[in-house]
C-alpha positions as CSV (number, residue, x, y, z in Angstrom):
1,X,-63.3,12.4,-23.8
2,X,-61.2,12.6,-27.0
3,X,-58.0,10.2,-27.9
4,X,-55.6,13.5,-27.6
5,X,-57.1,14.1,-23.8
6,X,-56.8,10.3,-22.9
7,X,-52.8,10.8,-23.8
8,X,-52.5,13.7,-22.2
9,X,-54.0,12.7,-19.0
10,X,-51.9,9.2,-19.3
11,X,-48.4,11.3,-20.0
12,X,-49.2,13.7,-16.8
13,X,-49.9,10.3,-14.6
14,X,-46.4,8.8,-15.5
15,X,-44.7,11.8,-15.3
16,X,-46.0,12.7,-11.8
17,X,-45.6,8.8,-10.6
18,X,-42.2,8.8,-12.0
19,X,-40.4,5.9,-14.0
20,X,-38.1,2.9,-12.9
21,X,-34.8,4.0,-12.7
22,X,-35.3,7.7,-12.1
23,X,-35.0,10.0,-9.2
24,X,-35.5,8.4,-5.7
25,X,-34.2,4.8,-6.8
26,X,-31.9,3.7,-4.2
27,X,-28.4,3.3,-5.4
28,X,-27.0,-0.1,-5.7
29,X,-24.0,-2.2,-6.3
30,X,-22.7,-5.6,-7.2
31,X,-21.5,-7.8,-4.5
32,X,-19.7,-11.1,-4.9
33,X,-17.5,-13.5,-2.8
34,X,-17.4,-16.9,-1.0
35,X,-19.3,-18.9,1.7
36,X,-18.0,-21.6,3.8
37,X,-19.3,-24.0,6.2
38,X,-16.9,-25.9,8.8
39,X,-14.1,-25.0,6.5
40,X,-15.8,-26.4,3.2
41,X,-17.5,-24.5,0.4
42,X,-21.3,-24.6,0.7
43,X,-22.0,-26.5,-2.3
44,X,-25.5,-25.5,-2.9
45,X,-27.7,-22.5,-1.0
46,X,-28.7,-18.9,-0.7
47,X,-27.7,-15.7,0.7
48,X,-29.3,-12.5,0.9
49,X,-28.5,-8.9,1.8
50,X,-31.2,-6.9,3.5
51,X,-31.1,-3.3,4.5
52,X,-33.0,-1.4,7.2
53,X,-35.5,-0.2,4.9
54,X,-36.1,-1.3,1.1
55,X,-35.8,-4.2,-0.9
56,X,-33.5,-7.1,-0.3
57,X,-31.0,-8.4,-2.6
58,X,-30.6,-12.5,-2.8
59,X,-28.9,-15.0,-5.0
60,X,-27.7,-18.5,-5.1
61,X,-24.6,-20.0,-3.7
62,X,-22.9,-22.5,-6.3
63,X,-19.6,-24.3,-5.5
64,X,-19.2,-21.7,-2.4
65,X,-19.5,-18.6,-4.8
66,X,-22.1,-16.4,-5.3
67,X,-22.3,-13.0,-7.2
68,X,-25.1,-10.6,-6.9
69,X,-26.6,-7.4,-8.9
70,X,-28.3,-4.6,-7.6
71,X,-27.5,-5.1,-3.7
72,X,-28.8,-1.9,-1.8
73,X,-25.7,0.5,-1.0
74,X,-25.6,0.8,3.3
75,X,-25.2,-1.3,5.8
76,X,-26.8,-4.8,5.4
77,X,-27.9,-7.7,7.6
78,X,-26.3,-10.7,5.6
79,X,-28.6,-14.3,5.7
80,X,-26.8,-17.5,4.6
81,X,-28.6,-20.8,4.0
82,X,-27.0,-23.9,2.8
83,X,-28.7,-27.2,1.8
84,X,-28.1,-31.0,1.6
85,X,-30.5,-33.5,0.4
86,X,-32.4,-34.8,2.9
87,X,-34.5,-38.3,3.2
88,X,-37.3,-39.0,0.8
89,X,-41.0,-37.7,2.1
90,X,-44.2,-38.7,1.7
91,X,-46.3,-35.7,-0.3
92,X,-49.2,-37.4,-1.1
93,X,-50.7,-40.7,-2.0
94,X,-48.0,-42.5,-3.7
95,X,-46.0,-39.6,-4.1
96,X,-42.6,-38.8,-2.4
97,X,-39.7,-36.1,-2.9
98,X,-36.4,-35.8,-1.9
99,X,-36.4,-33.1,1.1
100,X,-33.7,-30.6,2.3
101,X,-31.9,-30.2,5.3
102,X,-30.7,-26.8,6.4
103,X,-26.8,-27.1,7.6
104,X,-26.2,-23.5,8.8
105,X,-27.7,-22.6,12.3
106,X,-30.5,-20.3,12.3
107,X,-27.9,-17.3,13.7
108,X,-26.6,-17.1,9.8
109,X,-30.3,-17.0,8.6
110,X,-33.4,-16.4,9.9
111,X,-32.3,-14.8,13.3
112,X,-29.1,-13.5,11.7
113,X,-26.1,-11.7,12.8
114,X,-23.9,-11.3,10.2
115,X,-23.5,-8.0,8.4
116,X,-21.8,-6.2,5.6
117,X,-21.2,-2.3,4.9
118,X,-22.1,-2.1,1.0
119,X,-20.5,0.7,-1.0
120,X,-21.0,2.0,-4.5
121,X,-19.1,-0.3,-7.0
122,X,-17.9,-3.7,-6.7
123,X,-17.8,-5.3,-3.3
124,X,-16.4,-9.0,-1.9
125,X,-17.4,-10.2,1.3
126,X,-16.5,-13.8,2.5
127,X,-18.7,-15.5,4.8
128,X,-17.1,-18.2,7.1
129,X,-19.8,-18.7,9.6
130,X,-19.0,-21.5,12.1
């Protein structure tokens, strides 16, 4: 097969498969806000926006605030995790490390009841699970 034929086949494959950011890409938005637990800003944690279909968007919570790019537009389940340092645990012979303790109940993370309707453009959501 000639070099020109190889390039033609490669070009055709790219056109048929599409390119990132082209038609078929789900719309996304920027989301920011705050997260508190028991009236105090979450010092360290994670937040995730999960649509009914498609990829989720997640990022850190630092000093009670978060800002995410690429959050799917539409109705999303939101999960929130907050951590604090726990006791040292043994991870091997002569090796220990600090563990982390999840502060927020599973009804706000692994079995979340939190929801948000994300629209095009900037969005702001404050979460205060209790």
